[in-house]
N, C-alpha and C positions, 0 to 999 in steps of 0.2 A: 643531636641523637638521631641515628638512622631510623627511618620510619618502620623498618622491619623489627626494631626493638620496642615498638610501642604495643600497648595492650589491646588496641582497637576498642577501648572503652572511651566514651566521650563525656566531657563536662557540658559542652555547648556544641551546636552544630559546627563542624569544621574545626573543632579544638579537642585534642586528646586530653583525657582526664589528668594524666601525669604532667602534661604541659601546663595546665591551669594550676594544679596544686604546687608544682615546683616554682612556677612563675609567681604565684601569690606568696610563697615562702620567701622568694628572693626579694619581693617588694616589702614584705612585712619586716624583714631583717634590715632593709635599707631605711624604712621609716623609723623603726625602733632605734637604730644607731644614730639617727639625726638628733635624738634628745638624750639628756642625762637627767634622771629623776631621783627622788629619794624614796621611791616605793619599795624596790628591791634592788639587788645588784644589777647594774645595767646589762652585763653580759648574760646574766640568768634570764632577764626579761627577753632579751634578744633571742636566746635559745628557745625558751618556752613558746614564745609567739611564733617562731619559725616552725616548731613541731605542730602547733595548733593549726597553722596554715596548711601544712602537709596533710593533715587529717580532715580538714573541715568539709570536704565534699566527697569523702570516700563512699558515702551512701549512694552516690550516683552510679556506682559500679553494679547495682542490682539490675536484673533483667527488666524489672518493672520500669525503672527510670529510663534505661536505654530504649525500650520500646516506646515510651512516652515521647522521648526526645525526637524520634524520627517518625512519629505517627502523623497521619493526615490531620490537618486542622480540625476537621469535622469530628475526629475522635478524641482530640486532646482534652477537651473540657471534662468529659466523663473520666478519662484516665487520671487527670490531675486531682480529681476529688477522692481517688482511692488512697487510703493510708499507705499502702505498699509503695506507691509512687514517690512519696515524700522521702527526702534523703537526709534531713537534718538530724533527726533523733538518733539513728544508728551511727551517723558520723560523730555525734556528740558522745555516745557511749565509748566508741573507739578512742576518741580524744581523751576522755577521762582516764582510761587505764594507761594509755601511752604516756601521758603527762605524770601519772602516779609513778610509773617506772622511772621516768626522767628525773623527777624530784627526789627520788630515793637516793640518788647519787650525791645529793647536796645536804649533808647532815646539818649544816648550819641553819637550815630553814625548817627545822622540825615544828616551829610554832605555826607555820602556815602550810605545812605539807598536806593537811586535810583539805584546806580551802582551794589551793591551786588547781588540783584536778577538777574540782567542782566548777571553778571559774572557766576552765577550758570547756567543760560540759555545757555550761550556760551560754557562753558566747558562740559556740558552734551550733547549738540547738536553735538559737535565736538569730543567727546571722542573716536570715532573710526577713526577720520580723522585729517586733518591739520587745523590750525587756519586760518581764513580769515580776511578781513577788517571788523572791528567790526561795522562800520556804515552800511555796507551791511547786516550784520547779524541782524540788528534791523529792518528788513523788512520781511513781509510775504505777500503772495498773497492769493486770495480767494481759489485757488486750494489746497493750504496747509491746510487751514481751513477745506475744504470739506474732504480731506484725513483723517485728525485727527478725524473728526466726524464719518466717516465710521469706523475707527479703534476703536473708543470708543464704537460704537454700537455693534461691534463684541465681546466685552469683556464679558466673562461669569460672571454675577453679583455675583453669590454665591462664585465662586472661588476667585474673586477679593476681596470680603469681608473678606475671610479667610486670604488672602495675606495681606490686610490692617491691620487686627488685629495683625498679626505676626510682621509687621513693627512697629506698636505702641509698642509692647513688646520689639522690638530692639532699640527703642529710638525716633521714630517719634512722634511728638506731635499732629499731625492731623490725624484723621481717614478718609482716602480718600474713596470716592464712586463715582459712575458714574455721579451723578448730580453735584457734586463739580467740577469734571474734565470738565464737559460740560461748566460750568461757566468759568473755566480757558480758555478754547478754544475760547469762544465767546468774551472774554475780552483781549486776548493777543495782538491783533493788536493795540488797543488803548494804552496799556501799553508800547509797543515798540515805538510808536510814541513819547511818553514822554521821553523815554530813549534816542532816537536819538537826541532830542534837548539838553539833558544833555551831551551826548557824544561830541557834537560839541562844547560845552562850555569848556569841560576839554581838548579838543584838542588844545586849545589856551594857556594852562597853561605851556606847556613845562616841565611837571613833569613826571618823570619815575616811580613814585610810582604805578600808575595804571597798567602799563606794568608788573612790577615785581609782583604785586598782582594777576593779571590774570594768568601769567605763573606759579606762585607758586601753586595756587589752581588747575589749569589744571594738573600740574605735579603730585600733590597728588592724584587726581582722577584716572588718567590713570595708575599710578604706582600701586595703591591699586587694581584697577580693574584687571590688567594683573597678578599681583602677586597672587591674590585670585584664579583666574582660574587655574593657573599652579601649584602653591605651596600649596594654601589653606590658610584659615584664621588663622591657628595656627602658621603661619610663625613667626619666631623670630630670632633675631641676637643679642647676648649678647655683651655688651661693653667689649672690651679687653684693659686692662691697659697697657700702654706703658710708662715706667718710663722715666723721662726727661734726665737721665744720660746714656741712651743706647749708644750714640755715644762716650761719655767719656770712658766707659768701653771697647767698641770696639777698640778705639784708643790705649788703654793700651796693647792690644794684638798684635798690629802692631809694626814691627821693623823698625822705621823710622831712616834714616841716619841723623847725625847731620851736617847740611849744611845750607847755607843762605836761600834757598827757603823754606825748612821745618821750619826754625825758623820764617819766615814771615807768613807761613801758620798757625803756632801755635799762633802767636800774633793776627792774624785776628780772628781765632776761639775763642780765649779767649775774645777779645774785644766784639764780637757780643754776646757771651753767658754770658757775665757779665753785659750787658746793662740792664738798668731798664725797666721793662715791664709796659707800661701804656695802659690800655684797650681802651683809647680814640684814640690811634695811630692806625688807621685802614690800612693805606697805608705805607708800610715800604720798605726799600731797602738795599740790600747787594751789594755794588758796589766795586768790587775788580779786580785787574789785572788777566788775564787768568792764570790758573795753581795754584791759591792760595787756592784751596780746598773749593770752594763755595758750592759744593753739600753737603759735610759733615757738613759744618758750618750752612747752611740753614736748614737742616733737624733737627739738634740739637736744633736750636733756636725754630723751629716749635714745637718740642716735649716739650720744656720748656714752651712755651706759652700755648700749649694745656693742660698741666698738671695744670698750674695755673688757667686757665679758668674753668677746671673741679672742682678744689677744691673751687673756689669762687662761681660758679653759679650752680654746679652740673649738667652741660650739657656737653655732649661729642662732641668735635669738631673733625671732620675728617680732615685729611691732604690730599690735592690734589696737587700733584707735576706734573706740566705740562711743556712739552718741545715742541719745534717746529717740530722736525724731528723724524721719526721712527728709523733712524740709530743710534740715541743716547738714545732712550728709554731703549733698552735692557741693555746698559752699566750702566745706572743709576739704573735700576730695580735690577740688580745683586748686585750693591753696597748696596742697602737697604736690600736685602736678607742676605748679609754678616753681616750687622749690627745686624739684628734680630737673625740670627743663632749664632752669636758670643755671644749673651746674652741668648741663650737657649730658644728663643721664636719661637713657631711654625710659619712657614711662609705660613700657609694655606691661601686661598684666602679671608677669612673673616678678615684677618689681613692686608695682602698686595696684592693688586689687580692691574693687568696691563690691561688697556683697550684702544684698538685702533681698526681700522676696520679689522685687521688680528688677533685679539686676539684669543687664543685657548679657546673654550667654555667649560672649565672645572672648576667648582667651588667646593671648599672643605671648610669644617668647622671643624677644628680639625681632627677627624678621619672619618668624614662623607663625602662621595663624592656624589654630586648631579647629577641627570641625565641631559641629554643635554638640554631639555626644561627648567628645573629649573635653570641650570647653566647660560643659556642665560639671564633669567630674573634677576638673582642675579648679574651677571657681568654688564649687561647694565644698571642696577639700582644703580650701585656704592655702593654695600653693603659691605663695608670694612672700616677699620680704616685708611689705607693709599692707595690712588689711584694714580697710575702713568699713565699719559695719555698724549695725544697730544694737541697742541693748537687747532687743528681742532675740536676734541671732545669737549673741554672746551668752546671755543668761539661760536661754533655752537649749544651749549646748551644754552648759554647766549643770542644768537641772532638768533632766528629761529622761523618758524611757524610750524615746522614738529613735529608730534606726537612722533615719535621715539626719536628725539633729546631732546624734552622738558620733556620727562618722568623723567629724572634724575635731572631736574632743582631744585627740592626741596632739593636735597642732597647738594646743594651748600650753603644752609642756614647753619649757624654754622660750617663754614669750614675755614681752614687756607690754602689759595691758594698760592703756590710757583710757580712763573712764571720764569722759567730758560731761558736764552737767549731771553729776552723780546725785544731786538733790532730787532728780526726777524719779528715783527709786521710791516706791510707796513706803511710808513709815513702817507698816506692819511686816515688811520683808527685811528690815534692817538686820535683825539677828541672823536670819537665814543667809543673807548676802555676806555678812561678816564671816560666818563659819565657812562658807564655800570658798570665798576669796582667800581666806587664810590657808585652807587646805590646798588650793591651787598654787599659792605662792610657796608654801613650805614643802609640799609633796611633789609638785610638778616642776619645782625649780624655776619659778617665774617671779615676775615683779608686777605690782599694781600701783598705778599712779592716779590719784584722784585729782581732777581739774575742775574747779568750781569757784563761784563767788560766794556761795552759801553752803558751806560744808556741813552735811548732816553728821550727827553723832553716831555713826555706824561703828567707828573705832574710837577708843579712848585716846587721850593725848599721849599716853605712854606707849601706845601700840602703833603709832603712825609717825613717820619721819617727815617733819615740815621742811619743805625746800625753800620757803620764803618766810621772812618776818612779816606775817600778814598785817599785824597792827600798824607797822610802819607805813604801809601803803593805804590802808583804810583811813588812818588818821590824817593823811594829806588830801583825801578826797573832799571836794567841795563843789561837785558838779550839780548835785540834785538835792532837793529838800522834799521829804515826804510830808504831806499835809493831810492828816486824817480829818474827814468830815463825817463823823459817825454819831453825832448827837441826835440825829433823826434819820429815819428812812426816807428815801427819795424816789419819786416816780420818774419815769423816763421823760415825761413832759416837763418836769421841773429841771432835770439835768441839762436839757438843751438850752435853758436860759441862765444857767449858773455862771457862764464865763463870757467875757468879752471876746468873741471869736474873731473880731476884726482888729485885734491888737498887734498884728504883724507876726505873731508866733504860730508855730505849727502844733497841731493837736492830734494825739492818738487816744482813742477811746477803746479800752479793752473790756468787753462784757463777758458774762459767764455762760450765756446760752445763745444759740443761734437765733431763737425767737426774739430775745431782747435786743440782740445786735441788729437784726433786720428792722425791728420797730424803731429803734433809735436812729438807724441810718435814714429811714424815711423822714423822721422828724428833722434831722439835721439838713437833709436836702431842702426841706421847706424853709428852714431858717437861712440857708445859704444857697439860694437858687442859682447864683452865678458862679459858684465855686465847684471845682472838681473834687469829689470825695471818693476815696478808695474804700471798698468794702471787702472783707475777707472772712471766710469760714470754711470748714471742711465740706460744705455743700457746694462750693465752687470747684469746678474740675481742676485738677492739679496743673494742667497746662496754663490755665488762666491765672491761677494763684501765683505761679512763678512770674508771669508777666506783670502782675500787680506789685509784687515785691520789688521787681526791678524799677517799676515806675516810682515807687516810694523812695528807693535809693537815689534816683536821679534828682530828687528834691523838686520835682515839677508839681507835686501836690502838697498841700499843707494840712489836709485833713484825712484821717483814716478811722474807720470803725471796724474792729475785728473781734473775734473770739480769742481765747488764750493761746491759739496756735502760734502766735508770734513771740511768746514769752521767752523761750530759751534759745539762745544762739543765733536767731535771725538778726542779721546785721542791718537794722534800720534805726533811724535817729529822729526824735521829735523834741521840740522845746517843752511841751507839756504832755504828760500822760495822765489820763483819768482811768482809774481801775476800780471796777466793782469789787467789793470785799472778797478776799480769797485768803488761803493760808499765807502766812507771812513770807515764807520762802518764795511763793509765787509772786507776791507783791514786789519782793526784792528783784526778781527776774524781770518783772515789768519795768521796774525803775532802770534797768539796764538798757531799755530802749529810749531813754531820755538823756539828751545832752551827752551822748557817749564821748564826743570829741572835745568837750569842755569849751564850747564856743560861746556859750552864754549861760546864764543861770537857768537851771532846769527845775521844774516843779512836777511832783507826782501827787495827785489827789486820790485819796481812797474814800469811796462812797459806798453806802449800803443801799443797793437798788432793790425795789420791790415792784411786783406786778399790780394789776388793777384790784386784786384781792388782798393787797398788802402782804403777800408772801415773798420772802427773799428769794431772788434768783440763785443766790449762792447755796441755798439749802437743797437745790436740786442736783448739785454735782459734788459738793464737798462735805466732809465729815463735820457734823455740828460741833464736836469738841474742838476741832482744829480752828474753826471759825471763831468760837467763843474765846479761845486762848489768844488768837490774833487781835480780836476786838479789845480784850482786856489790856493787852500790852500797848496797843496803839492809842487807846483812850487816855493813857497817862501822859501823852505828849501833845502839845499844840502843834509842833512840827518836829521832824527828825532830820538832822543833818546827815549827810552821807557818811561822815567819819564815825557816826554812832550806829550805822547799820550792823556792824559786826557784833556789837554788844547785844542788840535787841534780837538778832537771829540766834545767838547763843542762848538767850533767855527763852526764846520760843522753842528751840529744840529740847531744852531741859524740861520744859513744861509738857511737851509732847511725850517725851519718854516716861514721864511720871503719870500721865493721864490716859494714854491710849494703849489698847491691848495689842499684843503681837501674837495672838493665838494662831493666826493663819500661818505665820512663819514657823512657829513651834511644831504645829501639826506636820508640816512638810519636812522639817528638819528631823523629826522623829522617824518619819518614813525613810529618810535618807539613812539614818543610823541603822534601821531595821532592814535596809535593802529592799524596801517595798516599792518597787517601780510602778506597779499598777495594782488595782484591786477591782474585784467584780462586785463587791458588796457595798460600794460607796464610801468605805472608810478612807481616811486620808492616805494619799500615795503621792509619789513623785510626779506622776502624770497629771496631778491636779494643779501643779504649779502653773500660774498664768501671770506674767509680769504686769500686763495691762488688763484691767477689768473695766470694760466699757460701761458696765452697769445696766445695759439693756441690749436687746437683740437688734441686729441691723442686717441689711442685705446690700449687695453690690448692685449698682445701677450704671449702665453704660449710656453716656450722653453723646449723641451725634452733634457735637458742638460746632464743628467746622468741616471743611472738605477733607482734611486729613483724617478726622474721626470717621467720616463716612467710608473712606477708602479702607481704613483699618478694620472696620466692622465687616466689610465684604470679605476681606482676607480671612477674618475669623470664621465667617460662615462657610467658606470654602474648605475649612479643615474637616468638615463632615465627609468630604469625598475621599479623605485619606483613611483607609481602613485600618492600617497598622497603628496601634495606639502609641507606640514609642516614636514612630516617625511623625505622627500628628503632634505630639508634645514637643518634639524638637523644632518643628516648623513654627509652632506658636512661640517658642522661646526666642526665635529670631526677631519677633516684633512685639513681644510682651511688654517691654518697658515703654514703648510708644503707645501701645494699646491702653495701658493703665493710666496714661495721662488724662483719659476721658472717663475714668471710673470713679464714682464717689460712693460712700456708704450712707444709706438712708434708713430711717426707723422702719422696723419690720411691720409696724401697725399703722403706718400712714394710710389715710383713706385715698390719697391720690397716688395709688400704686401703679406703676407701669406694668405692661404685660411681660410675662416670662418668655424669654427667647434664648435658647441654647445656654442656660445656666446664669443669665443675667436678667435683671429688670431693664428693659430696653426702651430708650426714648429716641425715636427716629427724628430726622431733621424736619419732617413734615408736621409732626405733632409736638415739637420741642416747646412751643409757647404754652402748652397745657401743663407741662411738668417742670419747666426750667426757665428761670428768669435770668437773662444775661448779666444783670447787675448783682442779684442776691443769691443766685444758684437754685437748687432744687426747691420746688414749691410744696411744702408739707401741709397736709390738712388733717385735722382731727387728732393730732399727736404733738406733744411738745418736743422740740429738738433741743437737746441739752448740751451740745458741744459744737 
């Protein structure tokens, strides 16, 4: 477009408003066309979202905003606080009526024609913020109307006419002018009153479709808006073919020993990957004993499903591999890298992407490396074929009111979601997780695969397709025997003398609290003064934790004392595991760290440890009912063979379902039904969802553990000299992943609290001995560390 044809109205410095609006519309159309959902007709969604994008920043055409955009920095703060400078509300009102006109052309959608203009209104009004209670959004007061009229009056009519002409060329069917917008402003309150009555009716339907639809459209808008600003409208990411036999070819390169465990792994792999694919089976499960190669098996099945979907529907399905803990993300990510490299496939970020809160902000597409701003947009937008991420990232995308989290919501459409270690989801969220995953699968045209050794009863047997004959594999397991020792409570001083620690076997002790683990570690050192013992907890800096895990894997140490951070997915192996009493599914996971490769007979002892006041350590972190159920089941056995694990886990989950409340899930689920994204009065809302509740307050501490930590801290302090907030954030993103290798979370009320320095409790190298023990980590005083 010739520059003389532009309106001379700007969305951002050096960017014409019509350029940004048409560019955003181009991207939203592209993003929408990537997916095929069961929300509305795909072409209708593509059209509506394009129109929304063309309207979303029209409020920037006011003189107030244009003056603000080019004002001196010294004046901007005051100008930004003026209601007239804000652009989202008047843009939302325009979007409401333009979409109302658009939807009137589609008689088949009478049932949602009241809602769609309102969805346009909400997503435009909130595209720079977080979603709120939609009932609250359906209200405006007289001051809002007065503000919009003042904004309208300030618009340069000639410039706006050029802008409107350009938007018609870009695809808008209506030629907007000030008289039309004035009509919109004068009638919006009445329209919203009608909407509010409609919203109250749909609140009673207990239907997740409306929630999914709002999130999907909101996500498309904010992703296209942010992507256009940072990367531009010519943004594109080509589909990368990933053949379904990648894992088969990778396995041929591996030299597996011929033994029973590898034979069973191969049997399970073949069973899953020879199973018939039925596109109607949306919720699937790979339920196998620990150590039977679930990661390779699941990714192979996902690749096969993806390929068949592409060949059948010509749609690209991304694979989202989600795990509960950061500690095992790196392990699985490296496995995927090996698979791709073993097949000579470039492992650039557009193919394989790792995303969690500490991810390095570096995005590559074949030989192209994106700058930090663009990398952040690409990574946080999940622009890749395979995404490896945490439960936190995934479930806080599915259940959130936050702009940043919801931006990638539309990427979950047409995806194959692998949930590894699904038993880590708290019981009280099972019902909520079930409802949201069903909605994602059946409304967003996606697939969900559970991968676990201890499958919780989130779905009934008739609601989930089993890809393995799980009993066949569990019945052949004979690696481990669980031996409950629960007839009496045991003190740590007694535990250290319970076993012949010089019998040539390796021992892993898993305790429930950091305090008990530290105390037992000291007792064990006294017992075995000539032996190397590994200690691990979350009070050890992550850099050192990874070093210790590698040391354990090398088989150079025979003894380890840890908290439960090693339970799920960490690939370590001991002859004997001693576990303080915990919920039965946790005990089962602990057993997975014992004799994984079937090299000798493994034993798992379950004990009930108490402190000097005879109080159980388990009572400090686990629900009493869960512990009581576990003790009741285990006390019926002298010992439990591995082949019986499946039966006792089923009994445990049945008892949990009958005895524990899921009120927390029901409260949030009701908020989802009512579209109550947030609340000011403390009533349940979607914003209250928190997948992991630590149970007490903690703060982050930076430990100058070594020379690298000292250097990184200096780089962090130098950020103060960067005045521009966005530039400062980008520079930090360049080394954030390395920086957080030296950050731990400590109890907020410890008496031994380091000084506050630039947002962290800071332990410098000169005073490290006062706060941090190189063997056992942070030195807490006056407070009990429970994890």
